[in-house]
C-alpha positions as CSV (number, residue, x, y, z in Angstrom):
1,M,3.6,13.3,-5.4
2,D,6.7,14.9,-5.0
3,S,8.7,13.4,-2.1
4,M,10.9,14.0,1.0
5,G,13.7,15.3,-1.4
6,D,11.5,18.7,-1.9
7,G,13.2,20.5,1.0
8,S,16.6,19.9,-0.4
9,T,15.7,20.7,-4.1
10,A,14.0,23.8,-3.0
11,A,17.0,24.9,-1.0
12,G,19.4,24.1,-3.8
13,H,17.0,26.4,-6.2
14,D,17.1,29.3,-3.6
15,H,21.1,28.9,-3.6
16,A,21.1,28.8,-7.6
17,G,19.0,31.9,-7.5
18,H,21.5,34.3,-6.2
19,N,22.8,34.4,-9.8
20,H,19.6,35.5,-10.9
21,S,18.7,38.1,-8.4
22,A,16.7,40.4,-10.5
23,H,14.4,37.6,-11.7
24,D,14.1,36.2,-8.0
25,H,13.1,39.9,-7.0
26,A,10.3,39.7,-9.5
27,S,9.0,36.3,-8.2
28,H,8.6,38.0,-4.7
29,D,6.2,40.2,-6.3
30,D,4.2,37.5,-7.8
31,G,3.6,36.4,-4.1
32,M,4.8,33.0,-4.5
33,G,6.5,32.9,-1.2
34,G,10.0,33.1,-2.8
35,M,9.4,30.8,-5.8
36,D,9.6,31.6,-9.3
37,M,6.5,31.4,-10.7
38,G,7.3,30.3,-14.0
39,K,9.8,27.6,-12.5
40,Y,7.0,26.5,-10.4
41,M,4.3,26.0,-13.1
42,S,6.9,24.4,-15.6
43,G,8.8,22.3,-13.2
44,V,11.7,21.8,-15.7
45,E,15.0,23.6,-16.2
46,R,16.9,23.0,-19.3
47,L,20.7,22.4,-18.7
48,P,23.4,23.9,-20.8
49,G,23.9,20.5,-22.7
50,G,20.7,20.1,-23.9
51,G,19.6,17.9,-20.9
52,Y,16.7,18.7,-18.2
53,H,16.0,19.0,-14.7
54,Y,12.8,19.0,-12.8
55,S,13.2,21.7,-10.2
56,H,11.0,19.9,-7.8
57,G,11.1,16.6,-6.2
58,A,14.0,14.0,-6.1
59,F,14.7,10.6,-7.3
60,T,15.4,9.3,-3.7
61,G,12.2,10.9,-2.7
62,H,10.2,8.6,-5.2
63,V,11.9,5.5,-4.4
64,V,12.0,5.6,-0.8
65,P,7.9,5.3,-0.9
66,G,8.2,3.3,-3.8
67,A,10.2,0.7,-1.8
68,F,7.7,1.2,0.9
69,F,4.6,0.2,-0.9
70,L,6.5,-2.7,-2.7
71,A,7.2,-4.2,0.7
72,W,3.9,-3.7,1.9
73,G,2.1,-5.3,-0.9
74,F,4.3,-8.0,-0.9
75,W,3.5,-8.7,3.0
76,W,-0.1,-8.7,2.3
77,T,0.3,-10.9,-0.6
78,V,2.3,-13.6,1.5
79,T,0.0,-13.1,4.7
80,T,-3.3,-13.3,2.5
81,F,-2.1,-16.4,0.4
82,A,-0.6,-18.2,3.5
83,T,-4.1,-17.9,5.2
84,Y,-6.2,-18.6,2.4
85,V,-4.0,-22.1,1.9
86,Q,-4.5,-22.7,5.5
87,C,-8.2,-22.4,5.1
88,L,-8.2,-24.8,2.1
89,A,-6.3,-27.0,4.0
90,A,-8.3,-26.8,7.2
91,R,-11.7,-26.9,5.1
92,R,-12.9,-23.9,6.5
93,G,-14.1,-20.5,5.0
94,F,-11.5,-17.6,4.0
95,R,-12.6,-14.0,5.1
96,A,-10.7,-10.8,4.0
97,R,-9.2,-8.6,6.7
98,A,-7.5,-5.0,6.4
99,W,-4.2,-6.7,8.2
100,R,-3.1,-10.0,9.3
101,P,-0.7,-11.2,12.1
102,L,2.5,-13.3,11.1
103,P,1.2,-16.6,9.7
104,W,4.2,-18.6,10.9
105,G,6.6,-18.2,13.9
106,P,6.3,-18.4,17.9
107,R,2.8,-17.8,18.8
108,R,3.5,-15.1,21.1
109,L,4.9,-13.1,18.2
110,R,2.0,-14.2,16.0
111,S,-0.5,-12.7,18.5
112,L,0.9,-9.3,18.4
113,P,-0.4,-6.7,15.9
114,L,2.7,-5.6,14.4
115,E,1.6,-4.6,11.0
116,P,-0.6,-1.7,12.9
117,F,2.4,-0.7,14.6
118,V,4.5,-0.2,11.7
119,K,1.5,1.6,10.1
120,I,1.8,4.2,12.7
121,V,5.5,4.2,13.6
122,L,6.7,4.8,9.8
123,P,4.3,7.4,9.0
124,A,5.0,9.0,12.0
125,C,8.7,9.3,10.9
126,G,7.9,10.6,7.5
127,I,5.7,13.5,9.2
128,L,9.0,14.3,11.4
129,G,11.0,14.2,8.2
130,E,9.1,16.6,6.4
131,L,8.0,19.0,8.8
132,W,11.0,18.8,11.3
133,L,14.1,17.9,9.3
134,G,12.8,19.2,5.9
135,H,13.7,22.8,6.5
136,E,15.1,25.2,9.3
137,S,11.7,26.7,10.3
138,W,8.8,24.2,9.5
139,R,6.5,26.3,11.3
140,D,6.5,29.0,8.9
141,L,3.4,28.0,7.0
142,Y,2.8,31.6,5.5
143,A,5.1,33.8,3.7
144,P,5.9,37.4,4.6
145,D,3.0,38.6,2.3
146,G,0.8,36.5,4.2
147,K,0.3,33.7,1.4
148,F,1.5,29.9,2.0
149,Y,5.1,29.3,1.6
150,T,5.2,27.3,-1.6
151,D,8.4,25.6,-0.7
152,N,6.5,24.1,2.1
153,L,3.4,22.8,0.5
154,N,4.8,19.3,-0.6
155,D,5.8,18.8,3.0
156,W,2.2,19.4,4.4
157,Q,0.5,17.6,1.4
158,H,2.9,14.6,2.4
159,S,2.4,14.9,6.0
160,S,-1.6,14.9,5.4
161,M,-1.2,11.4,3.5
162,Y,1.0,10.0,6.2
163,L,-1.6,11.0,9.1
164,S,-4.3,9.4,7.2
165,F,-2.5,6.1,7.1
166,M,-1.5,6.6,10.8
167,A,-5.3,7.0,11.5
168,S,-5.9,3.6,9.8
169,G,-3.1,1.9,12.1
170,V,-4.8,3.3,15.2
171,V,-8.2,2.0,14.1
172,D,-6.4,-1.3,13.7
173,L,-4.9,-1.4,17.2
174,L,-8.3,-0.3,18.4
175,G,-10.2,-3.1,16.8
176,H,-7.8,-5.7,17.9
177,Y,-7.7,-4.9,21.5
178,L,-11.2,-3.5,21.8
179,G,-13.2,-4.7,19.2
180,A,-14.7,-3.3,16.2
181,P,-17.6,-3.6,13.7
182,R,-16.9,-6.1,10.9
183,G,-15.2,-4.1,8.0
184,A,-14.3,-0.8,9.9
185,E,-10.5,-1.6,9.5
186,L,-11.1,-1.7,5.7
187,A,-13.0,1.0,5.5
188,F,-10.6,3.5,7.1
189,L,-8.0,1.9,5.1
190,A,-9.9,2.9,2.0
191,L,-10.1,6.3,3.6
192,S,-6.2,6.4,3.8
193,F,-5.8,5.4,0.0
194,M,-8.7,7.9,-0.8
195,S,-6.8,10.8,0.7
196,E,-3.7,9.8,-1.1
197,G,-5.4,9.9,-4.3
198,L,-7.2,13.4,-3.6
199,L,-3.8,14.9,-2.8
200,L,-2.3,13.6,-5.8
201,V,-5.3,14.9,-8.0
202,F,-4.4,18.5,-6.8
203,H,-0.7,17.8,-7.2
204,L,-0.9,17.2,-11.0
205,K,1.4,20.3,-12.8
206,G,4.4,20.4,-15.2
207,P,4.8,19.2,-18.6
208,R,3.1,16.2,-20.2
209,V,5.4,13.5,-19.0
210,E,5.3,14.6,-15.4
211,V,1.4,14.9,-15.5
212,M,0.8,11.4,-17.4
213,V,2.9,9.6,-14.8
214,H,1.2,11.1,-11.8
215,L,-2.3,10.6,-13.6
216,I,-1.4,7.0,-13.9
217,L,-0.8,6.9,-10.1
218,V,-4.0,8.7,-9.4
219,V,-6.3,6.2,-11.3
220,Q,-4.2,3.5,-9.8
221,V,-4.6,4.7,-6.1
222,F,-8.7,5.2,-6.6
223,A,-8.5,1.8,-8.2
224,T,-7.1,0.5,-4.8
225,V,-10.0,2.4,-2.8
226,V,-12.6,0.3,-5.3
227,A,-10.7,-2.8,-4.6
228,I,-11.0,-2.6,-1.0
229,L,-14.7,-1.8,-1.1
230,V,-15.1,-4.9,-3.5
231,E,-13.0,-6.8,-0.8
232,L,-15.7,-5.5,1.8
233,A,-18.5,-6.8,-0.3
234,A,-17.0,-10.3,-1.2
235,A,-14.9,-11.0,2.0
236,S,-14.8,-14.6,1.2
237,S,-13.3,-14.2,-2.4
238,I,-9.7,-14.8,-2.8
239,L,-9.6,-12.7,-5.9
240,A,-11.2,-9.8,-4.3
241,A,-8.5,-10.1,-1.6
242,S,-5.6,-10.3,-4.1
243,A,-6.6,-7.0,-6.0
244,R,-5.4,-4.8,-3.0
245,P,-2.1,-6.4,-2.7
246,W,-1.7,-6.3,-6.5
247,L,-2.4,-2.7,-6.8
248,T,-0.2,-1.6,-3.7
249,M,2.9,-3.5,-5.0
250,L,2.2,-1.9,-8.5
251,Q,1.8,1.8,-6.8
252,G,5.4,1.0,-5.4
253,A,6.7,-0.4,-8.7
254,W,5.4,2.9,-10.5
255,W,6.8,5.3,-7.7
256,I,10.2,3.7,-8.5
257,Q,9.5,4.1,-12.6
258,T,8.4,7.4,-12.1
259,A,11.8,8.3,-10.4
260,Y,13.7,6.8,-13.4
261,I,11.5,8.6,-15.9
262,M,11.9,12.0,-14.5
263,Y,15.0,12.5,-12.6
264,K,17.8,10.4,-14.6
265,N,17.8,12.9,-17.4
266,A,17.5,10.2,-20.0
267,P,16.8,11.7,-23.5
268,Q,14.1,9.0,-24.1
269,W,11.9,10.6,-21.4
270,D,12.6,14.4,-22.3
271,P,9.7,16.2,-21.4
272,D,9.6,18.0,-24.6
273,Y,9.7,14.7,-26.7
274,M,6.5,13.6,-28.0
275,G,7.6,9.9,-28.0
276,S,8.3,10.0,-24.1
277,G,4.5,10.9,-23.6
278,M,3.6,8.0,-25.8
279,M,5.5,5.5,-24.0
280,V,5.0,6.4,-20.6
281,P,1.8,3.8,-20.4
282,V,4.0,1.0,-21.7
283,P,6.0,0.3,-18.6
284,F,2.9,0.6,-16.5
285,V,1.1,-2.0,-18.2
286,L,4.3,-4.2,-18.3
287,W,4.6,-3.8,-14.6
288,S,1.0,-4.6,-13.9
289,L,1.0,-8.0,-15.9
290,G,4.3,-8.9,-14.3
291,I,3.2,-8.3,-10.8
292,A,0.0,-10.3,-11.5
293,F,1.7,-13.2,-13.0
294,F,4.3,-13.3,-10.1
295,M,1.3,-13.4,-7.6
296,F,-0.4,-16.3,-9.6
297,C,2.7,-18.4,-9.4
298,L,3.2,-17.6,-5.8
299,L,-0.3,-18.7,-4.8
300,L,0.6,-21.9,-6.7
301,A,3.8,-22.5,-4.8
302,F,2.0,-21.7,-1.5
303,K,-0.7,-24.7,-2.7
304,A,2.1,-27.0,-3.7
305,V,3.7,-26.7,-0.5
306,A,0.6,-27.2,1.5
307,E,-0.2,-30.2,-0.4
308,R,3.2,-31.6,0.3
309,R,2.8,-31.1,3.9
310,I,-0.5,-32.5,4.3
311,G,-0.4,-35.3,1.8
312,R,-3.4,-34.7,-0.2
313,P,-4.6,-32.3,-3.2
314,L,-6.2,-28.9,-2.3
315,S,-8.7,-27.5,-4.7
316,F,-9.0,-23.9,-5.0
317,G,-12.6,-22.7,-3.6
318,S,-13.1,-25.6,-1.6
319,G,-13.0,-23.6,1.8
320,E,-15.6,-21.3,0.3
321,D,-17.7,-24.2,-1.1
322,D,-17.5,-26.0,2.5
323,A,-18.4,-22.5,4.1
324,A,-21.3,-22.0,1.8
325,L,-22.6,-25.6,2.1
326,H,-22.1,-26.0,5.7
327,P,-22.3,-22.6,7.6
328,Q,-21.8,-24.0,10.9
329,H,-18.5,-25.7,10.0
330,Q,-16.8,-22.1,9.8
331,L,-16.7,-22.0,13.6
332,L,-14.8,-25.4,14.2
333,P,-13.1,-26.0,17.6
334,G,-9.7,-24.3,17.3
335,A,-10.9,-21.9,14.5
336,D,-12.4,-18.5,14.8
337,D,-14.5,-16.2,12.3
338,D,-11.4,-14.5,11.2
339,E,-9.7,-17.9,9.9
340,H,-6.3,-17.1,10.8
341,A,-4.4,-19.2,13.4
342,G,-3.2,-18.4,16.9
343,T,-5.5,-15.3,17.6
344,N,-8.7,-13.9,16.5
345,G,-9.4,-10.5,15.2
346,Y,-9.5,-8.8,18.6
347,G,-6.3,-10.4,19.9
348,H,-8.0,-13.3,21.8
349,H,-6.2,-16.5,21.6
350,N,-8.0,-19.6,20.3
351,G,-6.7,-23.2,20.3
352,Y,-5.1,-23.8,16.9
353,A,-1.7,-22.6,15.8
354,S,0.4,-23.6,13.1
355,G,3.4,-25.7,14.6
356,G,1.2,-26.6,17.7
357,V,0.6,-29.9,19.5
358,H,-0.8,-31.7,16.6
359,S,0.7,-32.0,13.1
360,G,-0.8,-30.6,10.0
361,R,-1.7,-34.2,8.9
362,D,-3.3,-35.1,12.3
363,R,-5.4,-31.9,12.3
364,D,-6.5,-32.5,8.8
365,L,-7.9,-35.9,9.6
366,E,-9.4,-34.4,12.8
367,L,-11.4,-32.0,10.8
368,S,-12.3,-34.4,8.2
369,G,-13.8,-36.4,11.0
370,L,-15.6,-33.9,12.4
371,V,-17.2,-32.7,9.2
372,L,-18.4,-36.2,8.4
373,K,-19.8,-36.8,11.9
374,T,-21.8,-33.2,11.3
375,Y,-22.8,-34.0,7.8
376,A,-24.2,-37.4,9.0
377,A,-26.0,-35.8,11.9
378,D,-27.5,-33.2,9.9
379,H,-28.7,-35.6,7.4
380,A,-30.3,-38.0,10.0
381,A,-32.0,-35.3,11.4
C-alpha cells in the first residue's frame, strides 16, 4: 500500500507538470481527476541519468507503518512468551488472547487496557494525517468531472484500513470493561487484517517489481488472518499463538524492505531489470527465517530466566498437559481463566500478581502442594 507520503508526492507531480502543460491538459480529458493516465498506470518515471523514480508513494510512508507493525509484533511476542512461561511456572493452562496487559510493573498499570487504547489513538492520528493534513481540501472526494480524485484515493484506502484497526480496539475495550463472548476480540482483529489485505489486493499496479513486493505483502496479510483463526481453534497452543506475532513482525520488516526496493533508486532493483523481479522473494525468505529464529531464541531466554528465578527446570507443554489431565486446576486460587496475572479478561482484579506478597518460589510451592492434594483427593474418591 502506498503511504502517507502520497499527498506530498502527488503535489510534487502537479508542480512538475507545469513544464508539460499540453500533456497535463490531455490527462484532464482522460477523466483521471488531474492525474496523468500513463504515469498513474506505469507508476515509474525515468530520470535523466538512467535512474528511476516511482511517481506515487514515498520512502518514509513505507518505513513508518513498517516500524509500527514491527513494534506491535514484538510487543505481542514479549507479552505472549512472558504469559506462557508464567503459566508453565504456575502449572496452569495457557490461553490465547487478542491483546495482553503489561506482564510486569505496578499492579495498577497492569490492570489498564493499554494496547486497545494505543490501537484506537494511533490509527485516529493516521486518519487525521491522511484526510486532514494530507492535502488542502480533503473533502474534495470528487473531481470537477464528477469522478473520484485519484490523488486522494490512497488517502481514503489508508483511512479505511486505520478505521478497521480502530474498530478492533473499541471491541477490545468493550470486552475488557463490559464482557464479550470468548474469541470476539480475536475475530475482530482477524477482520482488521482481512480489510488490510483486501485493500492491498485492489492496490496492485505498476511494474513487475512493485506488483511482486505488494503481492508478497498481500499473501502475508491473509496468512495473518488464517493464523488468527487457527489461534481461535487452538487457544492453548503456544505455536498457534506465536504465528500472529511472527507474521506481524514480518509484515513490518517487509514494509521497510519495500521502501528500500522501490524508493532508493538502486540499480539492482530497477523495475525494467529482470533480475530484480527474480530477487524480490529472496529477502522475504531471509526475513521470515531470521524473525522466526529470533522468536525461538527469545522464548528459550524467557524460559531460562524463569527457571533461574523459581529454581527448577520447566518443560514446554507442561502447563497444557496439566490443564488436559486436570481441567479443574485451570482455575486455581489467584488465577483466572485468562491465565495472566493481575487482572482477568474483563478488567476485574484477581489475587495473584507478579511481585506481590509471595515470591515466585513460595507461590510455586503453594501451587505444587495444592495440585498434589487435589490429585490425591481425586484418586481417593
